[in-house]
VOGU-3710 file (C-alpha; in Angstrom, 3 decimals, decimal comma):
1> xxxxxxxxxx> 0,033/0,074/-0,061  1,295/3,487/-0,932  -0,933/5,582/1,040  -3,208/5,129/4,030  -6,435/7,562/3,602  -8,521/7,972/6,510  -12,315/9,471/6,321  -14,598/9,984/9,077  -18,263/11,110/9,750  -19,691/10,743/6,266
11> xxxxxxxxxx> -23,164/11,076/7,647  -25,177/10,130/4,529  -23,339/12,714/2,535  -23,076/10,183/-0,535  -22,114/12,806/-3,137  -19,357/14,466/-1,037  -17,989/11,175/-0,112  -17,397/9,962/-3,827  -16,143/13,485/-4,732  -13,645/13,329/-1,861
21> xxxxxxxxxx> -12,321/9,974/-3,093  -11,617/11,171/-6,600  -10,170/14,497/-5,253  -7,687/12,185/-3,205  -6,869/10,225/-6,029  -8,133/6,944/-4,218  -6,973/3,950/-5,965  -8,220/0,498/-4,455  -5,252/-1,252/-5,563  -2,528/0,838/-3,924
31> xxxxxxxxxx> -4,232/2,724/-0,906  -5,267/1,574/2,269  -8,903/3,191/3,105  -9,871/3,364/6,624  -13,355/5,017/7,325  -14,067/5,924/11,095  -17,937/5,343/11,236  -20,847/7,340/11,525  -21,985/6,407/8,111  -25,850/7,464/8,644
41> xxxxxxxxxx> -27,900/10,394/10,176  -27,894/13,910/9,239  -27,090/14,058/5,537  -29,726/12,807/3,183  -28,432/9,277/1,760  -27,224/7,298/4,658  -28,502/4,037/2,627  -26,346/4,663/-0,367  -23,451/5,587/1,760  -23,849/2,244/3,950
51> xxxxxxxxxx> -24,301/0,352/0,541  -21,242/1,558/-0,898  -19,201/1,029/2,194  -20,523/-2,671/2,270  -19,355/-3,189/-1,265  -15,655/-1,622/-0,446  -15,079/-3,656/2,461  -16,417/-6,947/0,947  -13,933/-6,241/-1,826  -11,118/-5,610/0,373
61> xxxxxxxxxx> -10,918/-2,075/-0,807  -11,690/-0,491/2,657  -11,525/-0,850/6,534  -14,746/0,520/8,222  -15,220/0,985/12,051  -18,488/1,769/13,907  -19,579/5,056/14,969  -21,873/6,209/17,713  -24,661/7,101/15,151  -24,269/3,700/13,519
71> xxxxxxxxxx> -24,695/2,180/17,043  -27,611/4,268/17,933  -29,378/3,425/14,482  -28,836/-0,327/15,265  -30,378/0,330/18,596  -33,609/1,854/17,143  -33,898/-1,043/14,689  -33,355/-3,656/17,259  -36,056/-2,066/19,589  -33,222/-1,932/22,369
81> xxxxxxxxxx> -32,892/2,036/22,607  -33,726/3,657/25,771  -36,402/6,473/25,446  -33,707/8,849/25,570  -31,566/7,247/22,918  -34,505/7,036/20,639  -35,215/10,786/21,501  -31,360/11,520/20,809  -31,718/9,654/17,408  -34,299/11,680/16,076
91> xxxxxxxxxx> -32,877/15,189/17,494  -29,473/14,089/15,700  -30,599/13,195/12,130  -32,488/9,967/12,483  -35,131/11,313/10,605  -32,888/11,568/7,345  -31,834/8,236/7,772  -35,205/6,818/7,833  -36,272/8,815/5,013  -33,306/7,417/3,140
101> xxxxxxxxxx> -34,275/3,823/3,801  -38,154/4,406/3,200  -37,920/6,954/0,215  -39,931/4,597/-2,084  -42,302/3,641/0,616  -44,046/6,889/2,087  -43,474/4,961/5,549  -41,664/7,863/7,177  -41,534/11,535/6,924  -39,899/14,356/9,045
111> xxxxxxxxxx> -42,788/14,282/11,587  -42,212/11,834/14,282  -44,978/9,268/14,831  -44,188/6,492/17,204  -47,107/4,373/15,917  -45,280/4,280/12,565  -41,873/3,249/13,745  -42,972/-0,513/14,005  -43,742/-0,606/10,173  -40,554/1,164/9,526
121> xxxxxxxxxx> -38,440/-1,195/11,491  -39,922/-4,230/10,050  -39,397/-2,852/6,537  -35,685/-1,909/7,034  -35,208/-5,424/8,652  -36,710/-7,395/5,843  -35,417/-5,354/2,912  -31,933/-3,994/4,524  -31,195/-6,592/7,005  -27,722/-7,019/5,178
131> xxxxxxxxxx> -27,057/-3,455/6,051  -28,195/-4,008/9,955  -25,776/-7,189/9,821  -22,730/-5,517/8,438  -23,237/-2,399/10,958  -23,239/-5,027/13,919  -20,022/-6,650/13,023  -18,017/-3,477/12,623  -15,197/-3,333/14,872  -14,570/-0,706/17,205
141> xxxxxxxxxx> -11,031/0,129/16,466  -8,121/-0,409/13,777  -4,397/-0,268/14,412  -1,416/-0,332/12,015  2,430/0,135/12,724  2,074/4,032/13,629  -1,371/4,824/14,113  -4,473/3,726/16,405  -7,780/4,524/14,614  -11,102/4,905/16,524
151> xxxxxxxxxx> -14,315/6,959/15,656  -14,298/9,068/19,117  -10,716/8,232/20,704  -9,066/6,366/23,502  -9,498/6,977/27,545  -6,067/7,874/28,838  -7,194/6,601/32,269  -6,655/2,904/30,983  -3,436/1,500/31,072  -4,199/-0,758/28,178
161> xxxxxxxxxx> -6,455/1,291/25,542  -7,838/-2,081/24,298  -9,392/-2,742/27,649  -11,567/0,381/27,901  -15,285/0,325/27,829  -16,605/-0,103/24,201  -18,787/2,983/24,911  -15,360/4,988/24,925  -14,522/4,025/21,504  -17,791/5,763/20,074
171> xxxxxxxxxx> -18,552/8,507/22,528  -15,522/9,755/24,522  -14,803/13,316/24,489  -12,747/14,310/27,522  -10,470/13,220/28,962  -9,262/12,250/25,763  -8,939/15,617/24,414  -7,655/17,481/27,412  -4,824/14,966/28,337  -1,883/13,167/26,672
181> xxxxxxxxxx> -2,659/9,538/25,300  -0,759/6,892/27,217  0,243/5,173/23,854  3,167/5,785/21,492  1,349/5,631/18,519  -0,680/8,674/17,148  -4,563/8,365/17,539  -6,845/9,292/14,480  -10,094/10,074/15,244  -13,614/11,622/14,094
191> xxxxxxxxxx> -16,611/12,381/16,237  -15,942/15,595/17,347  -15,742/18,324/14,670  -12,564/19,896/14,254  -13,818/23,196/14,074  -14,202/22,932/17,979  -10,412/22,739/18,267  -8,972/25,436/16,035  -11,907/27,324/14,858  -11,412/25,678/11,311
201> xxxxxxxxxx> -13,037/22,714/9,592  -9,679/21,429/8,391  -8,169/18,508/10,011  -6,724/19,380/13,533  -3,142/18,139/14,260  -3,161/17,990/17,969  0,299/16,110/18,561  -0,422/12,936/19,847  -3,924/12,764/18,200  -5,460/13,904/14,787
211> xxxxxxxxxx> -9,121/15,072/14,633  -10,691/14,605/11,035  -14,350/15,380/11,177  -14,999/18,567/9,047  -18,560/18,815/9,797  -19,933/17,848/6,273  -23,249/17,237/7,484  -23,541/20,601/8,955  -22,688/22,336/5,478  -18,931/22,365/6,190
221> xxxxxxxxxx> -16,678/20,017/4,630  -15,522/16,301/4,216  -11,673/15,787/5,022  -9,482/12,976/4,205  -6,067/12,395/6,125  -3,229/11,100/3,722  -0,617/9,140/5,717  2,662/8,113/4,027  5,027/7,500/7,223  4,948/7,719/10,786
231> xxxxxxxxxx> 4,676/11,633/10,817  4,226/12,285/7,021  0,542/13,663/6,379  -1,416/15,486/3,839  -4,907/16,447/3,656  -7,616/16,764/1,112  -11,325/17,909/1,607  -14,289/18,791/-0,441  -16,992/21,401/0,549  -20,279/19,906/1,552
241> xxxxxx> -22,400/19,378/-1,495  -25,607/18,102/0,376  -27,707/20,557/2,083  -26,881/21,597/5,737  -28,446/19,196/8,258  -31,910/20,681/9,574
//
């Protein structure tokens, strides 16, 4: 592999994702592509993004990790989401996900109606069960010679980062951001938009950690980190094509 390319938080932004792959000159035969999760919610094309990622992973063209939005979508589909989690799902882009999956059926619109959730769940389970199976088996992290990759980060309070709660891989913010990691490798993560670290949507280089979420579904940009060595980085981005999330 000549390069490692890392993208996170696609959030249903299918057109932006494919334009970014083109902009970065992604070559499936030469490049290692790592996707840090949050394939669904907020953007308009979650179903198309998941379908494409499934194809890329099955063809050996990408490594995909689980994000917190992917996890919450699974809980909604499995009927295991708490009332609070269900509320969060719809507050943070879940409507767009269900519309994407049900666009040809009229089963869902932007108005929440709990009585319609059952039929929607049944339809997605029956028609897109392979999507749910794929998301369920996604790993929480990936590691290579010089980097650790996770959707949200790692918890410095654990001597062995692999023993941290699975929740932390998907959700952690502090103390990951505010303290040095306890690992020698650089941690590459998404989850929290780079603009919250340095008032820019461009990739944030934080020494022992690198934040790559450009806030595409918020109308900002989608980022790609190019890695060619232990400390050798370049960046690509595309401005958001899809409409800003409501």
